[in-house]
N, C-alpha and C positions, 0 to 999 in steps of 0.2 A: 585963530592964535588958540584959545582955550582947548581944542583939539591939540596942535601941538605943544603946548606947554607940561596937556597931562598927558599925554604920549612919553615924552621925553624925561616927564617924572617919572613916572613906570619902567620906562625901558632906560635908564642908565640911572643911577639914581650914587651919587658921590659919597663915600664911605672910609674911611680912617682903617686902615684890619693890622692888627697889632700884629709880629713875628718876629721869629729872632732877629733876625736882621734892624725891628725896630718900626716904627710907625711908616706903613706905604698909604700914602696916595688911591686913592681906587679908581680907575674912571671908565666907562665904556669905548669901545672906539669913534662910536659917534659924537659923544664928545670931548674926545680930541681932537678928532677933524675937527669940527667946528668953535673949538676956543684955545684951543694951539697952534694947527698946522693951518684952514684957512679952509673953509670948503671948496675955494677952488681955485689957487694959487697955478703959479709957472709953473712949478713940481710937476699936478698934475697931470696942467695942458698938456706940457711935454710927453709924459706916462700913457695921456686917454693918445694922442698921437701917435707915438710909435707903436706904441697895442694895433691902435685901430687898424695899420697900413697893412697887415697881414689881409687883412677885409679886401683886398686887392686880389688878392689871390684864389683867397674866395669863390668872388663874382667871375672872373677869370675861369675857373677848372669844372665852375656849373652852367657856363653860357657858352662857352666855345663852342659845341655840337649846333647852336646857331647856325656857325659857318663849317666848322669842319661835317654837317652830316648835311649840310642843306643839299634840294634839288637842282642843277645847275639851271639857268631858265633858260638855253635852249639847245635845240642841236642841227646837226646839218650833216647830208649828204657825205659819203666818201668819195669824191675822183677815183671815175669809171662806174661807179651805180648810181641804181634810178629807182627812187624812195614817193615816184608819184608825184607829195605832197613837197619837194623841194628840202624843204628844210623846216623849220618847225622852234615856237618859241612858250613858253609855257609849261607843260602836262610834259608829263611820260606818254600820258595813253596811246598816243596817236605814235608814239616809235612798238607798242609791241606786236603789234602784226610784220613790221619791220621783218629782214630778212637778218641775225646778229653778222658785223661784220660787217655790211653796207649802209653802218651811220656812224655820228660818232656827238660827242658833245663836243659844242665849240670852244669852250672855257679846257678842255684835254680830259682828258680818265683822271688824274690825279687832284679837279679838284676840287673832288670831296668825296667821302667815303661812299655815298649814295654812285656815283659817275665811277670811279677807282671797280668794284664789286657788285657793280648790276641791281643797286636794289629798287629796283621798280618791277612795276606790272605785278605778278604774280610773286614777285619777294618785299614787297614795298612794305608792308606790315615789319618786317625786320630792320628798319632803317629805324627805327623808332625802340625797338629792343637795345642800343645802348647807351642812351639818355635814360631809360627807365629805370637801367641795371645801377646807373653811375647814383641816382638817387637811393633806390635801396641799399649800393655799399653806403650811403650818406647817411641812412635809418642806424646803419643795423653799426656804426663806428659811435654814430651819436652816444650809442648806448653807454659803448666804453668807457669811449674819450669823459664823457659825462660821470661813471666812477670813477678814473683812474685819478680827474685832474679833483675831485673831493675829496678824491684821498690822498696814498701814499703819492703820488705824481705831482699835482699843485697843480694852480693855472698854470702859469709860463713854462714849465718842462712840456705842458701836456699841448702848446700852443710848436711850442721847437720841433717837440715829434711830429707832429701833424702836419708843418711845415718839410721836415727834411722827407718823409714821404708821399709827401704829394709833391713832388719834384721828380721824387725816383720813377713813381708810378707813370707823372708825364713825358718822361723822356722813354719810358719802354712803350707806351704808345705811339710814339709814334714810328715805333717799328712793328705794328701790328704782319704779319700775314696775310689774314684774314678778317673777314667781319666777327668771327669767335673770340679770335682771340683781344679782337679790337673792344668787341662786348667786358669781356673779364676785363682789361685794363680798366675800363673805363669803371668799372663795379670799384676795384682797388683804389681808384683816387675820387670816388666817393666818400669812401670808407678813411681814407689817412685825412684829405681835409674837409673831416667831420669835426674836427678837434679845433678848428680854425675860428672858427664862427662864436659856438659856444662858449669858449674859455674869452675868447678875446672880447667880448660883449662885457662878462664878467667882470674878467679882470681891469674891467676897464673903469664899472661903476662902483668895485668895491672901495677904491681911492677914494670919492668926492665925498663932500654933503650932501644931504639930501636933498636940499636943495637943486644941487645939482644933474641928481641923476638921470630924468628922462634927458637932458641937453648931450648928455657924455654918452651913452647910448645910440642917442642922433647923429653925434659923429666919428661913430665908427658904423654908421650904418652910410656913411657920406665917402667911405674910402672903400666900399661898396660899388657906390653908385663909379666912383673913379675906375674899376674893374672892369665894370660895363663899356663907360662907355669908349675905356684901354679897345677893347675888342674890334668895334672894325677898323681900328689906325693901324692894328696892328694885319687884321685879318687880310687886308685890302691889297699891301706887297706879295703877304702867301699864298693868293687866292686860285695858282695854280697848283699848287699842291698843302696840302693840309697838314702832312708831314712834319714842313717847314712850321709849322705854326707851333703842335705841340714842342719842339725843339727849343723856340725861343721863348715859351712859356713855363719851360720846367727850369729855366733858371731863376726867375724871379725871385722862388719864396728860399731857393737852398742858400742864396744871396742874403737876406733879408734872414732868416734863420744865424747865418755867420756873422754876417755885420750888424745887425741893429738891435737884435734879441736880445744879446745879453747885457744891456744898458740898462735892461727893464727890471726893474722891483716887483718879488713876486707881492699876495696879495694879503697886506698886515691880517684883515679877518680870517683868510686859511691858514696862513702858522698862524692866530690864536686859538682854535679849534684845532687845531692837530698840535696845541702843548709847545708849542716854539713862542712862548709870551715873547721873550726879550726877542728874539729876533721881529717880532709884528713890532713892538714897540722901536727899534731900531730903524725901518721901513721911512715909521711914524714922523720919527726924527728924523731923519733925511729929508727928507719932503716939508717938512717946519723952517730946515734952513737952506734949501732950495730957496722955499717963497722968505726970506728975511726972518722969518720966527726965531728965536734963541731962548723963549723964556720956559724950557720945558723946566718943572720942581725934580730935582731930584729926587725922591722917593714916591713918583709917579712909576704905576703897575698900572697892566688894562685887565681889568674887569670879565673875566668865562664868565658867561651866564650859567655854561653847562657844566663846570669844574664845584663840586661838591667840596665844602668848608670842612676840611678834618680838624680834630682840635687842637696837632701841635699847628696848624700852618704851612704843613713842610709843603713848599713847593714843589718837591720827585713826588708827591704821594699824592698830592692834586692833579700834576699832573697825566699821571698812572690813571688813576677817578674819572677824570674829565678824557682824555683816549675809552674808555671804556662805554663814560656812557655816551658819548656821540654814535658809538659802536650798536647804538642799542636803537636807537630812532629808526624810525622806520616811514616813510613817505607815504607808502600804499601799507600801511597798516594804522598809521592815526590819518581816522577817519576822517575828519575835515578836508586836512591837506590831500585824498589819495579822491576827494568829490571834486576838488576845488583843480585839481589837475586834470583828471576826466573831461571836466571840461573845459581848462584850456586846449587838451589836445584834441577834440572832435571838431575846436575855430581852429584851432592851426591847421587841418585837415585842409578843411576848404580853401584860406587863407591859401595853402603853400599851393595847392592845388591849381589855385586863378593868379597867382602873382608868376608864378614860372612858368606855366601853360600861357599866360599870358606874352611870354616874352617867347614864349617859339612858337608860339602861335602865327608871329610879322611874316612865317611867308605863305603863310594863307592871307595877308591883306595883299588889295590891288594897289605894290607899291611896290617900288626900291630896293630890298633887301635891305643894301649899309642906309642908306638912307634912315629906313622906316628906326632899325635898330639903333643908331646914332640919336633919332628924333627921340623913345623910346630911354634910352639912357640919361636924354639932358633931362628926359619928367622927370627924372626920379631928383636932380640934387632942389627945386622948389617943394616938393616931398619932403624930404629934408630936413628944410629950413623953413619949411610951417611946423612937423612935427617937431621940431627943439622949440620954436616960436610958441606953440599951444602946448605944452607940455607941461610948459613953465608952469601956465594958473588954469588950465584946461582939465577936469576930470578924465584919467584912462578910460573907462567906461564910455563915456561919451564921443571920445575921439572917436577910440578904437569902431564901435558901433555905426558914426556915422559915416566915416572911411569907408566902407564894406556896401551900405547900402549906396553911396557915387557908381564903385564900384562895377557892383553888380547892377546897378542901372542903366550905365555909360558901355559895357559890354552889352547887354542886351539890344541897344538903342544902332548897334554895328549893327546889327541883323537888316536896318533896313535902307545902308549901304552895301551891304556885301554882294551882291543881282543888278551891279547896275553897268558889270560892261565890259568891266577893264583889265582885266587877269590876261587876256592873249595877246595885250601891246604891245607894241613895242615901248609904246612910251614909259610901259613898267618898271623895264628893262634899262631904260638910262639914269631918269632921277624924278615924274611925272611919276599919274595915280590919280589916285580917287582920293584928294587929298580932305572931304568931310568922314570920310570913313579913317583916315589914320586921326586925323584929328579929335577924333570923339574914341579911339584906340586909346591914346598917348594920355587924354581924362583918364582913363578907367586906368590905364597903367599907374596911373602915379595919385589914383586913391586908390589899391592892392597895392601899394610901394607904402602908404601910408599907413593901410591897415599890417602888413608883416613886420614895420618899424616897429609902433605900438604895441604890436600882442609880446615883442620881445620886450619891451620895457617894463612892459603890464610883468609879466613873470615874474623879472628879475625881481620883481617888488612883491608881488606875494607869495616868495616862500622865503625859510631864514639863510643862514650861510650854512648851514651844512649837510642842508640839502638842496644848494640854493642851484650846483651845475647840474647838478641830477635832471632839476625842475627843468632846466632849461635844454638839457640834452631831450629830455621828453617832450617835451615841446617843439626842439627841431627836425624828431624822429616821426612824431607821424604830419606837420614841414613836408617834409621828403618823402613822406608817401603818401600825399597828396601827389608833390613835384612826381611822381612816380608814375601814376597814371597817367598824367597830364599830358607827356609826349604819343600816346594811344589816342587821344583826343583829338589830336594836331593832324594825324596821320588820316581820324575819318573826314576832318574837316577840309583837307584837299579836296576829297571828293563833293561835300556837303558843309564850306565855313559856316553856313545860319547856325547849324546843332553845335558845333564848338562852343559860338559865340551865348547862346541859351542857354547851356552848361557853366559853362561859366557865369553869367548873372549872376545864377540860380542860386548855387553854392555859396556868392559869394555875400548874399542878403541872406542865408540860414546863418553862416558864419557872423553876421555882425549883430540877429534875431538870438543867439545864445550868450552872447554876451550880459542881459540883464542877468542871470544869473551867478555871473563875479563879481565877487566883493570890489570896491574904490578902495587905491592903494596910495593915492596921491599924498604927499605930504605927512606918508608915513613912517616909522623908521625902520631901518633895516635889520632884523633880530636874527640873530646870532645861533635859536638852536628851535626847534620842533615844539618843546615841551613850551618854552622863553615865549614862543609866538602866541600860542594857547592861550595861555596867563594872561599876559598884557592885551590883548585884543579882548577880551573876553571880561579885559576887568574896564577895558574902553565902550567895552557895550552898558557893561553895566548903571557906568558915570555918567552915559548920555539917556538913560532913563529905559534902556533897551528896545529903544524904536528906531538906534540910527539920526535920530532927532540932528545930531548934534555933528556929521560930516556922512564921507562916506566909509573910513579910516573905522566908524566904530561896526558897522557891519558886517565889517571880515569876516565872521565866525557866525553870520546868520544861517548861510547855505551849511556849511561847515557841520552844524549840529541839526 
């Protein structure tokens, strides 16, 4: 409580400002939200839900290759040909020595890209290229969308542009004539979708009180889970033609951008640092009105910590000064912020590698593919709810490290079950298989999902408004970089599942260890500028005796300095 009071007292001081228009009552965005809008009312709940809905398309565009690029489970000899064995199930190695044209996949040659373009035997590593390029596209797109969302485009328009481009690239993918065109369109889809996750997360969390920031972010991830869970339901009816899967999925993000997104308000924090104070206040008043609160003071104005006070109190002059001040601040030239960002990015690489890799690696489990994916998707639901509950009172650093450790241990334990001999059984391709391995893998995936979600929330709270979207985009870049390497390990896992599980486990544990040097952010305010955050965190550090004994927030600059 003492920490909260001192942070709030320093972060946003109520002040009376004299101007030509009279006396203005000046408050920070946090103080307006807590005092006049409500920390989490009906307006913010609706805002978070509508914004977070876009995460469904992010999940679908990311994980669709689990089905579109899956290796068909079985093959058979064509009529009139003798293949020796007659037919087979499981791996492709048994068909590598057969005469081309003497056999066929049971599900048809359009059931997946592997079946249509013969990505087996000496071409098997080509099957991993589209998924890797998709993540690399997201890596590059995150940098662009992160910058645009922090500058002239804004959070809302970044989401809209990303959704429209995702719809276009999805539809174009369905007409790919060969593996090389398909890989290019997967890269383009990854680039296009990259603006959805980072902008939606920031847009959802910047409009609620500090107490509910973690929960608002977790609700966003719940919609990612819905998108993941929807994939088996959509993929199964289209299992004979992977192109129909892409055509259907292209409709959803376009419909969202046209029908739902126009009703969403822009972030008042972004409007404020762009000098649009009146627009920011208008958004806050709109939230307050829906929440049933109309007691806004007529002379209320928003305090912008990056806005230099000119002698005449000229609003136009201060807006120009404020904009110039924001442009001068750079995350990479600010020592404490740069060091903090590097640590988050290194941890993000391991988390992204494990989180996406474990999902793509389900084909190497000794179990039916559709059932495995569905169970993994369902396991994200308890991860989201557990994260929402724990973030309300637990330290971010502890939650992230423990979930990373548990995910790593579970992946390593999967090795014990990986050689039980179910891989060629017909039961695997119905609805049976190695239940022990599936349960351990599902627990590990749930923990990696929890670590993934918490790291996003952690990053939002570690940096101020004027670089927050950029910081989240940098985290997303490293998540995607790790994810881009994962498909190659999945291909290796087809030959030796134990190798993939041990690598996933070790990287997850290493990511958890790195959190020791990342400061705690629970109950810390959201600052607006790098300068303000440095000053206030230093002040909190001094007020707690310089030893961090007053809480995690007081330690925020210990590593940075």
